[in-house]
C-alpha positions in Angstrom: -83.9 6.0 -21.8 -84.7 8.0 -24.6 -88.7 7.9 -25.2 -90.6 9.2 -28.0 -94.5 10.6 -27.5 -97.4 9.6 -30.0 -100.4 11.5 -29.5 -103.9 11.0 -31.5 -106.7 13.8 -30.9 -110.6 13.4 -31.1 -111.9 16.4 -31.5 -115.8 17.0 -30.8 -117.3 20.2 -32.9 -120.5 21.5 -32.0 -121.9 22.4 -35.7 -123.8 25.7 -35.8 -127.4 24.1 -36.5 -130.5 25.6 -35.4 -132.4 22.7 -34.6 -131.0 19.5 -33.0 -129.7 16.7 -34.7 -133.1 14.1 -34.8 -135.4 16.6 -33.5 -136.5 20.1 -34.0 -135.4 21.0 -30.5 -133.4 24.6 -30.5 -129.6 24.0 -29.7 -128.4 26.8 -27.3 -126.3 27.4 -24.3 -127.5 28.4 -20.8 -130.9 27.9 -21.2 -132.7 26.2 -18.0 -132.6 22.5 -17.6 -134.9 20.2 -19.8 -136.6 23.2 -21.3 -135.0 22.5 -24.7 -136.1 18.7 -25.7 -138.3 17.1 -27.3 -139.7 13.2 -26.8 -136.9 12.1 -29.3 -134.3 13.8 -27.1 -135.8 12.0 -24.0 -135.8 8.4 -25.5 -139.5 7.8 -25.4 -141.2 4.9 -26.8 -142.3 5.4 -30.5 -140.8 8.8 -30.6 -138.6 8.3 -34.3 -135.3 10.5 -34.8 -135.5 12.9 -38.2 -131.7 14.0 -39.6 -131.2 17.5 -39.9 -129.9 17.9 -43.5 -128.2 21.2 -42.4 -125.8 19.2 -40.2 -124.9 16.9 -42.8 -124.3 20.2 -45.2 -121.8 21.5 -42.6 -120.3 18.1 -42.2 -119.2 18.1 -45.8 -118.1 21.6 -46.1 -115.4 20.4 -43.3 -114.5 17.7 -45.5 -113.9 19.3 -48.7 -111.9 22.4 -46.5 -109.1 19.2 -45.6 -109.1 17.7 -48.8 -110.4 14.5 -47.0 -112.8 11.7 -48.6 -116.5 12.1 -48.6 -118.7 9.6 -48.3 -121.1 9.2 -50.7 -123.1 6.7 -48.6 -123.0 7.3 -44.9 -125.2 5.3 -42.0 -125.8 5.9 -38.5 -125.2 3.2 -36.1 -126.0 2.8 -32.4 -123.2 3.1 -29.9 -124.8 1.3 -26.9 -123.9 2.6 -23.1 -125.6 3.0 -20.1 -125.2 6.3 -18.3 -127.8 8.4 -16.5 -127.7 11.2 -19.2 -128.1 9.0 -22.2 -131.9 8.1 -21.8 -132.2 5.9 -24.4 -129.4 3.8 -23.8 -127.9 4.2 -26.9 -125.6 7.3 -28.8 -127.0 7.8 -32.7 -123.0 8.0 -34.1 -121.3 6.7 -37.1 -118.8 3.4 -37.4 -118.3 1.9 -40.4 -119.3 4.3 -43.3 -118.5 8.1 -41.9 -119.5 11.0 -44.0 -115.7 12.2 -43.9 -113.1 9.8 -44.7 -109.3 10.2 -44.8 -107.8 14.0 -45.2 -105.1 16.2 -43.7 -104.4 19.9 -42.2 -100.8 21.2 -42.2 -99.7 22.9 -38.8 -96.8 25.4 -38.4 -94.4 24.4 -35.7 -92.3 26.9 -33.4 -89.2 26.9 -35.8 -90.5 28.0 -39.0 -91.8 24.8 -40.7 -94.8 22.9 -41.5 -96.0 19.5 -40.3 -98.7 17.2 -42.0 -101.1 15.5 -39.5 -103.7 13.1 -40.9 -107.4 13.2 -40.6 -108.9 9.4 -40.1 -112.2 10.5 -40.2 -114.8 13.2 -39.3 -118.6 11.5 -38.5 -121.4 12.9 -37.3 -123.3 11.8 -33.8 -125.4 13.1 -31.3 -124.3 14.8 -28.0 -125.7 13.4 -24.6 -127.1 15.1 -21.5 -125.3 16.4 -18.6 -125.0 15.0 -15.1 -125.5 18.1 -12.6 -123.6 17.4 -9.4 -124.1 20.8 -7.6 -127.0 22.1 -5.7 -127.9 18.4 -5.2 -127.6 17.2 -1.6 -126.1 13.3 -2.2 -128.1 13.4 -5.4 -127.3 13.9 -9.3 -129.2 16.1 -11.6 -129.7 15.5 -15.1 -130.1 18.3 -17.7 -131.1 17.0 -21.2 -131.1 20.1 -23.3 -127.0 18.8 -24.7 -129.2 15.5 -26.1 -129.1 15.0 -29.6 -127.2 18.4 -30.0 -125.2 17.9 -33.6 -121.5 16.9 -33.4 -118.5 16.4 -35.9 -116.1 14.1 -34.4 -112.7 14.5 -35.9 -110.0 11.7 -35.2 -106.6 12.5 -36.4 -104.0 10.1 -37.1 -101.3 9.4 -34.3 -99.0 12.0 -36.0 -97.9 14.2 -33.4 -94.7 13.8 -31.5 -95.2 16.8 -28.7 -97.6 18.7 -26.9 -96.8 21.9 -28.6 -97.7 20.0 -31.9 -101.1 18.8 -30.3 -101.9 22.4 -29.5 -101.2 23.8 -33.2 -103.2 21.0 -34.4 -106.4 22.0 -32.0 -105.5 25.8 -32.8 -105.5 24.6 -36.7 -108.7 23.0 -36.4 -110.3 25.8 -34.6 -109.4 28.2 -37.5 -110.5 25.8 -40.1 -114.0 25.3 -38.3 -114.8 28.8 -37.3 -113.6 30.4 -40.5 -115.8 27.9 -42.5 -118.4 29.0 -40.2 -119.4 25.8 -39.1 -118.9 26.1 -35.1 -118.5 29.2 -33.1 -115.5 27.1 -31.2 -116.4 28.2 -28.0 -114.7 25.7 -25.9 -115.5 27.6 -22.5 -119.1 26.7 -23.2 -118.1 23.1 -24.9 -118.6 24.0 -28.7 -115.3 22.6 -29.1 -113.2 20.1 -26.9 -110.8 17.4 -27.5 -109.7 13.6 -26.3 -106.1 13.3 -26.2 -105.0 9.6 -27.1 -101.2 9.7 -25.4 -98.5 6.9 -25.5 -95.1 6.7 -25.1 -92.3 4.5 -26.7 -88.2 3.7 -26.9 -87.1 6.2 -29.8 -86.8 4.0 -32.7 -89.3 1.3 -31.9 -92.0 1.1 -34.6 -94.3 -0.6 -32.3 -96.5 1.7 -30.3 -97.1 2.1 -26.8 -100.2 1.6 -24.5 -102.2 4.8 -24.6 -104.5 6.2 -22.4 -106.8 8.7 -23.2 -107.2 12.0 -21.5 -110.9 13.0 -21.8 -112.9 16.2 -22.1 -110.1 19.1 -22.5 -111.4 22.6 -23.2 -108.7 24.9 -23.4 -105.5 25.1 -25.8 -103.2 25.4 -22.0 -104.9 22.9 -20.5 -104.3 20.2 -23.9 -100.4 21.3 -23.2 -100.5 20.4 -19.7 -102.7 17.4 -19.8 -100.2 15.5 -22.1 -97.3 16.8 -20.7 -98.2 15.8 -16.7 -99.3 12.4 -18.4 -96.3 11.8 -20.7 -94.0 12.6 -17.2 -96.5 10.1 -15.4 -96.3 6.9 -18.2 -92.0 7.8 -18.1 -91.8 7.4 -14.6 -94.0 4.3 -14.5 -91.9 2.2 -17.4 -88.7 4.0 -15.9 -89.4 2.0 -12.6 -90.3 -1.3 -14.2 -94.2 -1.5 -14.6 -96.3 -0.9 -17.3 -99.3 0.9 -18.6 -103.0 0.6 -18.4 -105.2 1.7 -21.1 -107.5 3.4 -19.6 -109.4 7.0 -19.7 -108.7 9.5 -17.5 -109.0 12.9 -16.3 -107.4 15.6 -16.1 -107.6 18.2 -12.9 -106.3 21.2 -14.0 -106.1 22.9 -9.9 -103.9 19.7 -9.1 -102.0 19.5 -12.5 -101.8 15.7 -12.6 -104.3 13.0 -14.4 -106.3 10.7 -12.6 -108.0 7.2 -13.8 -111.5 7.0 -14.8 -112.4 3.8 -16.2 -111.0 1.3 -18.0 -110.6 2.2 -21.9 -113.5 0.4 -23.9 -112.4 -1.0 -27.4 -115.2 -0.9 -30.3 -116.7 -4.0 -29.8 -117.7 -2.8 -26.1 -120.2 -1.0 -27.7 -121.8 -3.1 -29.4 -122.2 -1.1 -32.5 -125.3 -1.9 -35.3 -126.8 0.3 -37.9 -130.2 2.3 -36.5 -132.9 0.7 -37.8 -135.0 4.4 -37.4 -132.7 6.1 -39.9 -131.6 5.3 -43.5 -128.8 5.8 -45.3 -127.5 8.8 -46.4 -126.9 9.2 -50.0 -125.1 12.3 -51.3 -123.6 12.3 -55.2 -121.1 14.7 -56.8 -122.9 17.5 -57.5 -123.8 17.8 -54.0 -120.3 17.8 -53.0 -119.3 20.0 -56.0 -121.8 22.4 -55.1 -120.2 22.6 -51.3 -116.6 23.0 -52.4 -117.6 26.0 -54.8 -119.4 27.8 -51.7 -115.7 27.2 -49.2 -114.9 30.6 -48.0 -111.3 31.6 -47.8 -109.4 28.9 -45.8 -106.9 30.2 -43.0 -103.9 28.9 -44.6 -104.9 30.7 -48.2 -105.8 34.1 -46.0 -102.5 34.0 -44.9 -100.7 33.5 -48.0 -102.7 36.6 -49.0 -101.4 38.6 -46.0 -98.1 37.7 -46.7 -98.5 38.5 -50.6 -100.8 41.5 -50.3 -99.4 42.6 -46.9 -96.0 42.2 -47.1 -96.1 40.6 -43.3 -94.0 38.3 -42.1 -95.1 34.7 -41.9 -95.4 34.5 -38.4 -97.3 37.6 -38.0 -99.7 36.2 -41.1 -99.9 33.3 -38.9 -100.7 34.7 -36.0 -103.7 36.8 -37.9 -105.2 34.2 -39.7 -105.4 31.9 -36.8 -109.2 32.9 -36.1 -111.9 34.1 -38.6 -112.8 37.1 -36.0 -109.0 37.8 -35.8 -108.4 38.0 -39.5 -111.6 40.0 -40.1 -110.4 42.3 -37.1 -107.1 42.6 -38.4 -108.3 44.0 -42.1 -110.8 46.1 -40.9 -108.2 47.9 -38.6 -105.9 47.9 -42.1 -108.7 49.6 -44.1 -109.2 52.3 -41.6 -105.5 53.4 -40.8 -104.2 52.0 -44.0 -101.1 50.5 -42.7 -100.8 46.8 -42.5 -97.7 46.4 -40.7 -98.7 49.0 -37.9 -102.2 47.1 -37.7 -100.6 44.0 -37.5 -98.1 45.1 -34.4 -101.1 46.6 -32.6 -103.3 43.8 -32.9 -100.8 41.2 -31.7 -98.9 43.5 -29.8 -101.0 46.3 -27.6 -104.5 44.5 -28.3 -103.5 40.8 -27.5 -101.9 42.0 -24.6 -105.1 43.7 -23.0 -107.1 40.8 -24.3 -105.2 37.9 -22.4 -104.6 40.2 -19.5 -108.4 40.3 -19.0 -108.8 36.9 -20.9 -111.2 38.3 -23.2 -111.8 37.2 -27.0 -111.3 39.7 -29.7 -115.1 39.3 -30.9 -115.9 40.6 -27.5 -113.1 43.5 -27.3 -114.4 46.7 -25.8 -111.9 48.6 -28.8 -113.8 48.1 -32.0 -111.7 47.7 -35.2 -112.7 51.0 -36.2 -111.4 52.9 -33.2 -108.0 51.4 -33.4 -108.1 52.0 -36.6 -108.6 55.4 -36.1 -105.9 55.4 -33.1 -103.6 53.9 -35.5 -104.4 56.8 -38.2 -103.4 59.4 -35.7 -100.0 57.8 -35.5 -99.5 58.0 -39.2 -100.6 61.6 -39.4 -98.2 62.7 -36.5 -101.1 64.2 -34.4 -100.0 61.5 -31.4 -96.8 59.7 -30.7 -96.4 55.6 -29.7 -96.8 56.7 -25.9 -99.8 58.8 -26.1 -101.6 56.2 -28.5 -101.1 53.4 -25.8 -102.7 56.0 -23.2 -105.5 56.5 -25.5 -106.0 52.8 -26.0 -106.2 52.2 -22.3 -109.1 54.8 -22.4 -111.0 53.5 -25.2 -110.4 50.0 -23.4 -112.2 51.3 -20.4 -115.2 52.7 -22.4 -114.3 55.9 -24.4 -115.5 56.4 -27.4 -113.7 59.2 -29.4 -110.5 59.1 -30.4 -110.1 62.6 -31.2 -112.0 63.5 -27.9 -109.5 61.7 -25.9 -106.3 63.0 -27.5 -107.9 66.5 -26.5 -109.0 65.5 -23.2 -105.1 64.4 -22.3 -103.6 66.7 -24.0 -101.7 64.3 -26.0 -101.2 65.9 -29.6 -97.9 66.1 -30.7 -95.8 69.2 -30.6 -94.9 69.4 -34.2 -93.8 72.8 -34.5 -90.3 73.1 -35.6 -89.7 76.5 -34.2 -91.2 75.2 -30.2 -89.1 71.8 -30.7 -85.9 74.0 -32.0 -86.4 76.1 -28.6 -86.6 73.5 -26.6 -83.5 71.4 -27.9 -81.2 74.5 -28.1 -82.3 74.7 -24.0 -81.5 71.2 -23.3 -78.1 71.4 -25.5 -77.4 74.5 -23.1 -77.9 72.7 -20.1 -76.2 69.5 -20.5 -72.4 71.0 -21.4 -70.7 68.0 -20.1 -72.9 65.3 -22.3 -72.3 67.6 -25.3 -68.8 67.7 -24.7 -69.0 63.5 -24.2 -70.9 63.6 -27.9 -68.0 65.7 -29.4 -65.3 63.4 -28.1 -67.1 60.1 -29.3 -66.4 58.4 -32.5 -68.8 59.5 -35.0 -70.4 55.9 -35.0 -70.8 55.5 -31.1 -72.8 59.0 -31.1 -76.1 57.7 -32.3 -76.7 55.8 -29.1 -75.8 59.0 -27.2 -78.3 60.7 -28.6 -80.7 58.7 -26.4 -79.8 61.1 -23.1 -80.7 64.4 -25.1 -84.3 63.0 -26.9 -85.2 62.1 -23.2 -84.2 65.3 -22.0 -86.8 66.9 -24.7 -89.2 64.7 -24.3 -89.4 65.4 -20.4 -89.8 69.2 -21.4 -92.3 68.6 -23.8 -94.1 66.3 -21.5 -94.3 63.6 -23.9 -95.6 65.8 -26.9 -92.9 66.7 -29.0 -93.1 64.5 -32.5 -89.7 62.0 -31.9 -89.0 62.3 -35.2 -88.4 65.8 -35.6 -86.8 66.0 -32.2 -84.2 63.5 -33.3 -83.5 65.2 -36.9 -82.9 68.8 -35.2 -80.8 67.3 -32.5 -78.2 65.4 -35.1 -78.2 68.2 -37.0 -77.2 70.9 -34.4 -75.0 68.5 -32.0 -73.2 67.7 -35.1 -72.6 70.8 -36.1 -70.6 71.1 -32.8 -68.0 68.3 -33.8 
């Protein structure tokens, strides 16, 4: 049977506020357990929440960026469930009247086309604490530092039909929230994480299949792997005559499998009701329009500008605008060397290779945008060739600071003296009679490919320092004169 995959994502984004959603406690990663809490976070009787207005502003900013409906009246509700890291016995969230309503984003697919993914809603809620299982013999420790951290939960429509589409959607959402500056999007620290709702149905069937929820996935790579392995599991069950159980499952990256966590709850299981401690949030058009006017250049706008202003390909522009830090880095390199295409090639090529191999984010790159721009400027003015530039880049990656100092220390400066290059060319031609004769005997249209041997010999003689463009020109002129 031919199956269709149906995917919807729930993305939790930690908002970049200085304090928590309902208390004045500091928000931060890595602090000692239970050092960033107040009586509100601890759920102490009589401690009342106070809403953080900055979280509202950031949520509305997101809503305007995805062309969504903004709730002029939104309310908080209590989502009731018991868990050790939730001392109040409920999570303060939004149910019936969220701050952000229907919206959409457009994703780019591998074939170059685009697809619109609907956003059902985005609502504000507080995070829970964290259960710690290590370092406790047979017991569990509770860290409430994360309790009441402000989250924006972004719920998509079930519009995605493959794991790759889900990753593209997640990446686009990451680009939007980081460009807006409403979150740092650090998935390793939990600032952005995802729950994936996955089901399959026979192709052509309109009714959705039974879905499972994959909980708390925190990397793009794991999103794709988790969805694919869950799809395979569901297909195997259905094709063996079984049925899918609606449940929440965890993805085990080490074993590359999903396993059951608990039965999937419905909204009525949580007994939502309006929070009696928090008043409704009321905003007007002036508030919304004021935020809309302050929006920065969004990823789609920046991508189009890169195409229009720098004449870059749609693919390169999409990669470079995929995050604010990547786009800023590229433009700084371009400004330093004055060559957009060369900058794009190095940022998406050599730099990306080193970042990926060393698991480093671009904002932590040992090679600054200024250093890379200066290096590319030395390629443009023929001080060094591409091979020498890669040697310099490696030195910069490992701590060298000055481009010109590395070029001098490594003896990488190109030989551009025409007389010196001509002498090396003459020597190579003189020492290669058989190859010269083959060049003379070859059809004119095939001679270009035969220059490679001579180029290699000259570059070897110059220890890679000869200017390739000049070598090529002199070689062709002298060899053609013999024909």
